[in-house]
VOSE-113217 format. One record per residue (C-alpha): x, y, z; residue in one letter. Coordinates in nm, 4 decimals, padded with zeros to 6 digits. Layout:
% residues N
PT X Y Z type
PT X Y Z A
...
***
This chain:
% residues 409
PT X Y Z type
PT 07.2452 -04.6276 11.6508 M
PT 07.1660 -04.7267 12.0104 L
PT 07.1161 -05.0570 11.9602 E
PT 07.4134 -05.0790 11.7535 L
PT 07.6300 -04.9017 12.0465 L
PT 07.4845 -05.1604 12.2900 L
PT 07.5713 -05.4578 12.0286 C
PT 07.9582 -05.3651 11.9993 S
PT 07.9722 -05.3303 12.3308 M
PT 07.9204 -05.7185 12.3914 L
PT 08.0724 -05.8151 12.0202 T
PT 08.3547 -05.5550 11.8555 V
PT 08.4456 -05.4436 12.2276 L
PT 08.5494 -05.7861 12.3773 P
PT 08.6500 -05.8588 12.0275 D
PT 08.9260 -05.5699 12.0146 Y
PT 09.0182 -05.6180 12.3849 L
PT 09.1117 -05.9983 12.3145 Y
PT 09.3516 -05.8812 12.0548 R
PT 09.4835 -05.6104 12.1909 R
PT 09.5444 -05.7744 12.5317 Y
PT 09.5687 -06.1172 12.4802 V
PT 09.7193 -06.1796 12.1365 Q
PT 09.9604 -05.8682 12.2182 G
PT 09.8445 -05.6427 11.9215 K
PT 09.9067 -05.2859 11.8794 R
PT 09.6565 -05.0098 11.7194 I
PT 09.8311 -04.8216 11.4327 G
PT 10.0963 -05.1344 11.4032 K
PT 09.9060 -05.4774 11.3795 E
PT 09.5740 -05.3199 11.3969 I
PT 09.5419 -05.0111 11.1497 T
PT 09.2442 -04.8520 10.9432 L
PT 09.3323 -05.0975 10.6677 F
PT 09.3130 -05.4104 10.9142 S
PT 09.0329 -05.3374 11.0937 V
PT 08.8053 -05.5591 10.8823 W
PT 09.0388 -05.8456 10.9239 F
PT 09.1481 -05.8006 11.2866 E
PT 08.7977 -05.7713 11.3944 L
PT 08.5945 -05.9678 11.1311 R
PT 08.4272 -06.1778 11.3861 W
PT 08.3444 -05.9001 11.6251 G
PT 08.2065 -05.6779 11.3483 I
PT 07.9940 -05.9741 11.1842 T
PT 07.8227 -06.0523 11.5233 A
PT 07.7810 -05.7045 11.6198 C
PT 07.5560 -05.6816 11.2510 L
PT 07.3938 -05.9802 11.3125 M
PT 07.2986 -05.9125 11.6927 L
PT 07.1716 -05.5349 11.6282 T
PT 06.9798 -05.6300 11.3546 I
PT 06.8060 -05.9265 11.5530 S
PT 06.7640 -05.6807 11.8741 L
PT 06.5924 -05.4241 11.6509 I
PT 06.3869 -05.6825 11.5174 T
PT 06.2908 -05.8044 11.8417 L
PT 06.2569 -05.4968 11.9895 I
PT 05.9992 -05.3489 11.7114 F
PT 05.7971 -05.6765 11.7188 Y
PT 05.7488 -05.7620 12.0887 F
PT 05.7329 -05.3710 12.2040 H
PT 05.5933 -05.2067 11.9051 P
PT 05.6403 -04.8185 11.8421 S
PT 05.4244 -04.6278 11.6414 T
PT 05.4101 -04.2099 11.5407 T
PT 05.0686 -04.2644 11.3984 S
PT 04.8859 -04.1483 11.7238 A
PT 04.6666 -03.9042 11.7969 M
PT 04.4093 -03.7761 12.0666 L
PT 04.1063 -03.7809 11.8068 F
PT 03.7943 -03.5805 11.9310 F
PT 03.4377 -03.5881 11.8466 R
PT 03.3103 -03.2669 11.7267 T
PT 02.9001 -03.1769 11.7162 I
PT 02.7928 -02.9674 11.4183 P
PT 02.5910 -02.6574 11.4798 I
PT 02.2772 -02.6670 11.2428 A
PT 01.9237 -02.5958 11.2923 P
PT 01.6350 -02.8591 11.1960 E
PT 01.4659 -02.6271 10.9505 T
PT 01.5763 -02.3596 10.6938 V
PT 01.5320 -01.9853 10.8208 G
PT 01.7030 -01.6731 10.8842 R
PT 01.8830 -01.5915 11.1712 V
PT 01.7095 -01.3038 11.3792 A
PT 01.9392 -01.3573 11.7087 E
PT 02.3151 -01.4714 11.7767 V
PT 02.3783 -01.5353 12.1272 N
PT 02.7589 -01.6537 12.1539 V
PT 03.0931 -01.5215 11.9863 G
PT 03.3301 -01.7103 11.7523 Y
PT 03.4569 -01.8755 12.0730 S
PT 03.2865 -01.9424 12.3852 A
PT 03.2405 -02.2075 12.6566 P
PT 02.8563 -02.3109 12.6610 V
PT 02.6365 -02.5452 12.8729 T
PT 02.3524 -02.7770 12.7821 K
PT 02.0586 -02.6181 12.6876 G
PT 02.2160 -02.2667 12.6249 T
PT 02.0460 -02.0948 12.3235 V
PT 02.3318 -02.0442 12.0950 L
PT 02.1062 -01.8466 11.8000 F
PT 01.7750 -01.7843 11.6826 R
PT 01.5742 -01.8256 11.3705 L
PT 01.3161 -01.5668 11.2386 D
PT 01.0016 -01.7246 11.3762 S
PT 00.6857 -01.5006 11.2781 A
PT 00.5444 -01.8297 11.0530 K
PT 00.5585 -02.0525 11.3646 Q
PT 00.4250 -01.7882 11.6137 E
PT 00.1233 -01.7501 11.3914 A
PT 00.0717 -02.1096 11.3768 A
PT 00.1313 -02.1451 11.7303 L
PT -00.1405 -01.8535 11.8366 E
PT -00.3873 -02.0308 11.5432 A
PT -00.3528 -02.3270 11.7802 A
PT -00.4006 -02.1819 12.0826 R
PT -00.6951 -02.0236 11.9380 R
PT -00.8746 -02.3824 11.7999 K
PT -00.8354 -02.5126 12.1583 V
PT -01.0010 -02.1894 12.2787 A
PT -01.2765 -02.2379 12.0182 E
PT -01.3069 -02.5968 12.1255 V
PT -01.3403 -02.5104 12.4738 D
PT -01.6555 -02.2496 12.3918 A
PT -01.7997 -02.5438 12.2051 D
PT -01.7611 -02.7639 12.5088 L
PT -01.9535 -02.5046 12.7269 V
PT -02.2237 -02.4522 12.4604 A
PT -02.2854 -02.8243 12.4593 A
PT -02.2805 -02.8415 12.7942 K
PT -02.5611 -02.5704 12.7998 A
PT -02.7155 -02.7709 12.5140 D
PT -02.7625 -03.0830 12.7151 V
PT -02.9058 -02.9243 13.0106 V
PT -03.1562 -02.7773 12.7463 K
PT -03.2378 -03.0738 12.5977 A
PT -03.2905 -03.2293 12.9436 E
PT -03.5688 -02.9403 13.0272 A
PT -03.7208 -03.0420 12.6635 Q
PT -03.7275 -03.4147 12.7565 V
PT -03.8845 -03.3099 13.0705 G
PT -04.1557 -03.0628 12.9172 Q
PT -04.2124 -03.3500 12.6415 A
PT -04.3174 -03.6194 12.9070 Q
PT -04.5324 -03.3637 13.0857 S
PT -04.7141 -03.2575 12.8237 D
PT -04.7570 -03.6794 12.7143 Y
PT -04.8513 -03.7144 13.0813 Q
PT -05.1257 -03.4668 13.0632 Q
PT -05.2680 -03.6296 12.7354 A
PT -05.2441 -03.9330 12.8513 K
PT -05.4767 -03.8600 13.1517 D
PT -05.7420 -03.6818 12.9744 E
PT -05.7495 -03.9714 12.7582 L
PT -05.8042 -04.2246 13.0102 D
PT -06.0648 -03.9839 13.1757 V
PT -06.2799 -03.9969 12.9039 K
PT -06.2080 -04.3535 12.7630 T
PT -06.3359 -04.4244 13.1070 E
PT -06.6250 -04.2158 13.0920 L
PT -06.7459 -04.3657 12.7155 Q
PT -06.7112 -04.7013 12.9228 R
PT -06.9369 -04.6426 13.1762 R
PT -07.1768 -04.4375 12.9716 N
PT -07.1527 -04.5153 12.6088 P
PT -07.2301 -04.1886 12.3699 G
PT -07.1793 -03.9213 12.6812 I
PT -06.7962 -03.8738 12.4952 V
PT -06.8159 -03.8261 12.1119 P
PT -06.5787 -04.0771 11.9647 Q
PT -06.4296 -03.8088 11.7426 R
PT -06.3070 -03.6619 12.1099 D
PT -06.1504 -03.9794 12.1849 I
PT -05.9290 -04.0614 11.8561 E
PT -05.8341 -03.6668 11.8628 K
PT -05.7172 -03.7356 12.2355 L
PT -05.4998 -04.0654 12.0790 Q
PT -05.3571 -03.8742 11.8170 V
PT -05.2187 -03.6229 12.0860 A
PT -05.1023 -03.8677 12.3312 V
PT -04.9040 -04.0437 12.0065 N
PT -04.7939 -03.7084 11.8968 G
PT -04.6432 -03.6081 12.2546 R
PT -04.4962 -04.0186 12.2790 Q
PT -04.3096 -03.8688 11.9615 A
PT -04.2077 -03.5404 12.1203 A
PT -04.0530 -03.7386 12.3847 I
PT -03.8589 -03.9671 12.1360 D
PT -03.7042 -03.6475 11.9769 A
PT -03.6122 -03.4649 12.2881 A
PT -03.4500 -03.7754 12.4240 V
PT -03.2490 -03.8208 12.0790 A
PT -03.1531 -03.4707 12.0948 T
PT -03.0445 -03.4824 12.4524 K
PT -02.8352 -03.8143 12.3639 Q
PT -02.6837 -03.6383 12.0727 A
PT -02.5651 -03.3436 12.2860 A
PT -02.4500 -03.5758 12.5651 E
PT -02.2497 -03.7722 12.2736 A
PT -02.1151 -03.4556 12.1839 R
PT -01.9987 -03.3612 12.5273 V
PT -01.8228 -03.7002 12.5903 T
PT -01.7172 -03.7955 12.2484 T
PT -01.6682 -03.5568 12.0038 S
PT -01.5861 -03.2466 12.1314 L
PT -01.2642 -03.4199 12.3831 P
PT -01.1675 -03.5592 12.0609 A
PT -01.1766 -03.2406 11.8790 D
PT -00.9754 -03.0873 12.1644 R
PT -00.7053 -03.3896 12.1369 A
PT -00.6808 -03.2913 11.8008 S
PT -00.6297 -02.9180 11.8600 A
PT -00.4132 -03.0209 12.1796 E
PT -00.2120 -03.2187 11.9408 A
PT -00.1587 -02.9355 11.6961 A
PT -00.0721 -02.6972 11.9589 L
PT 00.2304 -02.9472 12.0710 A
PT 00.3213 -02.9279 11.6906 Q
PT 00.3424 -02.5714 11.6646 A
PT 00.5416 -02.5540 11.9980 Q
PT 00.7759 -02.8068 11.8381 V
PT 00.7946 -02.5784 11.5240 E
PT 00.8331 -02.2812 11.7243 Y
PT 01.0954 -02.4342 11.9475 D
PT 01.2964 -02.5311 11.6821 K
PT 01.3677 -02.1664 11.5866 T
PT 01.6004 -02.1825 11.9097 F
PT 01.8824 -02.3448 11.8393 V
PT 02.0624 -02.4931 12.1353 R
PT 02.3522 -02.6475 12.2981 A
PT 02.2935 -03.0284 12.3231 G
PT 02.5807 -03.0890 12.5834 V
PT 02.8397 -02.9029 12.7883 D
PT 03.1408 -02.7804 12.6008 G
PT 03.2659 -02.5062 12.3541 R
PT 03.1734 -02.3619 12.0388 V
PT 03.4364 -02.3124 11.8086 E
PT 03.4487 -02.0979 11.4500 Q
PT 03.0656 -01.9721 11.5282 F
PT 03.0850 -01.6883 11.2518 L
PT 02.6868 -01.6670 11.2013 L
PT 02.5065 -01.3314 11.2100 R
PT 02.1892 -01.1879 11.2148 P
PT 02.0292 -01.2023 10.8540 G
PT 02.2085 -01.5345 10.7611 D
PT 01.9955 -01.7871 10.6014 I
PT 02.0804 -02.1403 10.7342 V
PT 02.0071 -02.4537 10.5965 N
PT 02.0776 -02.8004 10.7724 P
PT 02.1627 -02.9844 10.4552 L
PT 02.4486 -02.7012 10.3144 M
PT 02.6973 -02.6534 10.6059 R
PT 02.6890 -02.5876 10.9798 P
PT 02.6513 -02.2834 11.1470 A
PT 02.9724 -02.4086 11.3492 G
PT 03.1260 -02.6281 11.5662 I
PT 03.0508 -02.7869 11.9489 L
PT 03.3158 -02.9743 12.0932 I
PT 03.2073 -03.1568 12.4491 P
PT 03.3439 -03.0803 12.7350 A
PT 03.6669 -03.3739 12.8133 G
PT 03.6719 -03.4584 12.4410 S
PT 04.0054 -03.5647 12.3398 G
PT 04.1356 -03.6211 12.7064 Q
PT 04.0269 -03.9337 12.7790 R
PT 04.2209 -04.1665 12.5517 G
PT 04.4543 -04.1931 12.2748 L
PT 04.4020 -04.3729 11.9186 Q
PT 04.7122 -04.5128 11.7788 A
PT 04.7777 -04.6956 11.4496 G
PT 05.0483 -05.0040 11.4541 F
PT 05.1500 -05.1892 11.1747 G
PT 04.9628 -05.5102 11.0549 Q
PT 05.2589 -05.7231 11.1590 I
PT 05.1505 -05.6369 11.5231 E
PT 04.8299 -05.7659 11.4919 A
PT 04.9515 -06.0802 11.7186 Q
PT 05.1279 -05.8843 11.9569 V
PT 04.8886 -05.6080 12.0461 L
PT 04.6490 -05.7101 12.3492 R
PT 04.4452 -05.5228 12.5804 P
PT 04.6376 -05.4916 12.8965 G
PT 04.9717 -05.4131 12.7651 M
PT 05.1533 -05.1245 12.9075 V
PT 05.2333 -04.8406 12.7201 A
PT 05.4267 -04.5193 12.7168 E
PT 05.3278 -04.1938 12.5106 A
PT 05.4985 -03.8687 12.4127 A
PT 05.2826 -03.5724 12.2650 C
PT 05.4193 -03.2886 12.1130 T
PT 05.1899 -03.0574 12.2497 S
PT 05.3743 -03.1615 12.6233 L
PT 05.7103 -03.2016 12.5394 P
PT 05.9817 -03.3898 12.7617 W
PT 05.6921 -03.5487 12.9563 T
PT 05.6263 -03.9352 12.9448 I
PT 05.2376 -04.0577 12.9954 I
PT 05.2094 -04.3821 13.1137 P
PT 04.9483 -04.5276 12.9209 M
PT 04.7560 -04.9139 12.9131 V
PT 04.6344 -05.0581 12.6019 V
PT 04.2214 -05.0852 12.6427 V
PT 04.1139 -05.2114 12.3356 N
PT 04.2442 -05.3140 11.9962 V
PT 03.9950 -05.2561 11.6891 Q
PT 03.9666 -05.6310 11.5026 D
PT 03.9453 -05.4421 11.1538 Y
PT 04.1729 -05.2116 10.9298 I
PT 04.0051 -04.9581 10.8094 A
PT 04.1976 -05.0102 10.4672 A
PT 04.0103 -05.2829 10.3896 G
PT 03.6700 -05.1654 10.4051 Q
PT 03.4306 -05.1393 10.1075 F
PT 03.0799 -05.0007 09.9892 R
PT 02.8534 -05.1860 09.8062 G
PT 02.8533 -05.0444 09.4638 G
PT 02.8562 -05.0545 09.0571 E
PT 03.2690 -05.1115 09.1001 Q
PT 03.4717 -05.3889 09.1591 L
PT 03.7251 -05.3790 09.4170 V
PT 04.0924 -05.3255 09.3056 D
PT 04.3006 -05.4891 09.5955 A
PT 04.6142 -05.3422 09.4524 S
PT 04.4624 -05.0292 09.4780 A
PT 04.4266 -05.0021 09.8382 A
PT 04.6853 -04.8654 10.0606 R
PT 04.8093 -05.0989 10.3665 P
PT 04.6330 -04.9802 10.6707 G
PT 04.7257 -04.9845 11.0303 T
PT 04.5678 -05.1627 11.3457 I
PT 04.3998 -04.9058 11.5737 L
PT 04.4625 -04.9606 11.9325 A
PT 04.3053 -04.7581 12.1883 F
PT 04.5153 -04.6509 12.5406 L
PT 04.4112 -04.4427 12.8251 E
PT 04.6053 -04.2797 13.0691 P
PT 04.7028 -04.5161 13.3929 L
PT 04.6545 -04.1492 13.5641 D
PT 04.3085 -04.0271 13.5351 P
PT 04.4367 -03.6506 13.4499 N
PT 04.7422 -03.7728 13.2539 G
PT 04.6003 -03.6116 12.9127 L
PT 04.4618 -03.3182 13.0837 A
PT 04.7651 -03.0897 12.9751 D
PT 04.7726 -03.2209 12.6570 V
PT 04.5875 -03.0397 12.3527 T
PT 04.3180 -03.2322 12.1971 A
PT 04.4325 -03.3569 11.8265 G
PT 04.7949 -03.3634 11.9579 S
PT 04.9929 -03.6129 11.7558 S
PT 05.1639 -03.8521 11.9968 C
PT 05.4655 -04.1012 11.9664 I
PT 05.3555 -04.4635 12.1269 V
PT 05.5245 -04.7396 12.2668 N
PT 05.3846 -05.0438 12.3796 A
PT 05.5558 -05.2923 12.6039 Y
PT 05.5336 -05.7069 12.6035 T
PT 05.4810 -05.8219 12.9356 S
PT 05.5477 -06.2416 12.9906 N
PT 05.5434 -06.2433 13.3550 H
PT 05.2375 -06.4832 13.3852 E
PT 05.4408 -06.7317 13.1299 E
PT 05.7358 -06.6799 13.3132 I
PT 05.5938 -06.7977 13.6431 A
PT 05.3880 -07.0864 13.5030 A
PT 05.4991 -07.4246 13.6316 K
PT 05.5202 -07.5688 13.2939 D
PT 05.7286 -07.3265 13.1616 T
PT 06.1217 -07.4566 13.0829 T
PT 06.4253 -07.2968 13.1753 T
PT 06.5364 -07.1806 12.7975 S
PT 06.1876 -07.0514 12.7589 Q
PT 06.2353 -06.8494 13.0691 R
PT 06.5431 -06.7252 12.9580 I
PT 06.3777 -06.6142 12.6051 V
PT 06.1208 -06.4488 12.7539 L
PT 06.3087 -06.2518 13.0047 H
PT 06.5406 -06.1342 12.7192 T
PT 06.2318 -06.0265 12.5565 I
PT 06.0901 -05.8488 12.8289 D
PT 06.4422 -05.6873 12.9107 A
PT 06.4648 -05.5556 12.5704 V
PT 06.1877 -05.3493 12.6027 G
PT 06.4406 -05.0987 12.8327 L
PT 06.5802 -05.0237 12.4938 V
PT 06.2755 -04.8924 12.3417 H
PT 06.1671 -04.7039 12.6869 A
PT 06.5270 -04.5662 12.6385 M
PT 06.4877 -04.4241 12.2640 L
PT 06.1337 -04.2994 12.3469 L
PT 06.3247 -04.0638 12.6623 R
PT 06.5655 -03.9672 12.3860 I
PT 06.2502 -03.8981 12.1418 Q
PT 06.0887 -03.6756 12.4017 A
PT 06.4263 -03.4689 12.4596 L
PT 06.4868 -03.3985 12.0915 L
PT 06.1316 -03.3217 12.0073 M
PT 06.1212 -02.9794 12.0662 P
PT 06.5073 -02.9401 11.9265 I
PT 06.3595 -03.1241 11.5937 K
PT 06.0501 -02.9179 11.5802 T
PT 06.1722 -02.5544 11.6380 L
PT 06.5298 -02.5760 11.5242 V
PT 06.5565 -02.8864 11.2598 L
PT 06.2561 -02.8418 11.1015 S
PT 06.1303 -02.5863 10.8434 S
PT 05.9606 -02.2882 10.9819 H
***
């Protein structure tokens, strides 16, 4: 309607003024209700053509959409294991900080496993103390075996020397017994040394490995025990948290509630424009938004990114062929951020909005190789964006009336 009024001021109104004051025709005489078309046919025809052209120009170079929303991410609250709820620490809706315990599962089984792992570590430590004592004992046994060997060896050397000097003074049988004793004492030394090495290997290798395994089992038991405490992963707010003690929760069934991160839905706005705007939408375009949850307010924004893919065209490989005729036309998703960092602070997350984006040809107009006719056309394209801005403000002004009065409550 606004475009029609503007175009009529440039076509129908001059035509009427020409016929009224130049040609002298009068309303009710030459210009009547029945002769309007014939008398003003050129102005009406030009008005309709100009209106259609203006609307096409505005909606193409300055796209608008009502499919805009402040999407926000939610985090499902669910444990990593199946269990029965033993304690709930938050209500239906409450602010939480990162690390806050939301609820706790029954941990009797995990506590028993944790205590068993602790006792296993203590058992290995006790074995390590005993093994060190065995090393000391083995060292003493080696010393004793060496002393016995040295004593037998000295006695054998003495009697062997006496037999050499005075043959027959020492019976040959005694020398043979002493030689057997020396060999036995040497074997005892070897056995004591082997026992010592085994004890040392147990202290330096076997028991440390057992302790490392016990500590790993303890860490795993601690992790399983910690899983019974379900904590908030980020700062935010818990909503629809209906869990109560005694409930059985399963991460594969349904979440216990929803955690909304702090600041979610206040950093940007996502808008879906028609596919015909693919060649017009560009990052850096100035835009404006009017949201239902913040009436009578225009929020200046800027397009920061345009998604290169249309969601309606995606498919997953399967056993069925894709039928293009069954696909619904999708939109081009554009991401917008407010020029003021707090521009969306008062807008409720998830609110629906109306968005206008405006094409700017300032750089093309300022370019030296741009001709005069091109500059006129580009100036015209930029200027008609004012009409769309006026339409957005009219929509923002009428939004509460349309929502509260004209809609069916």
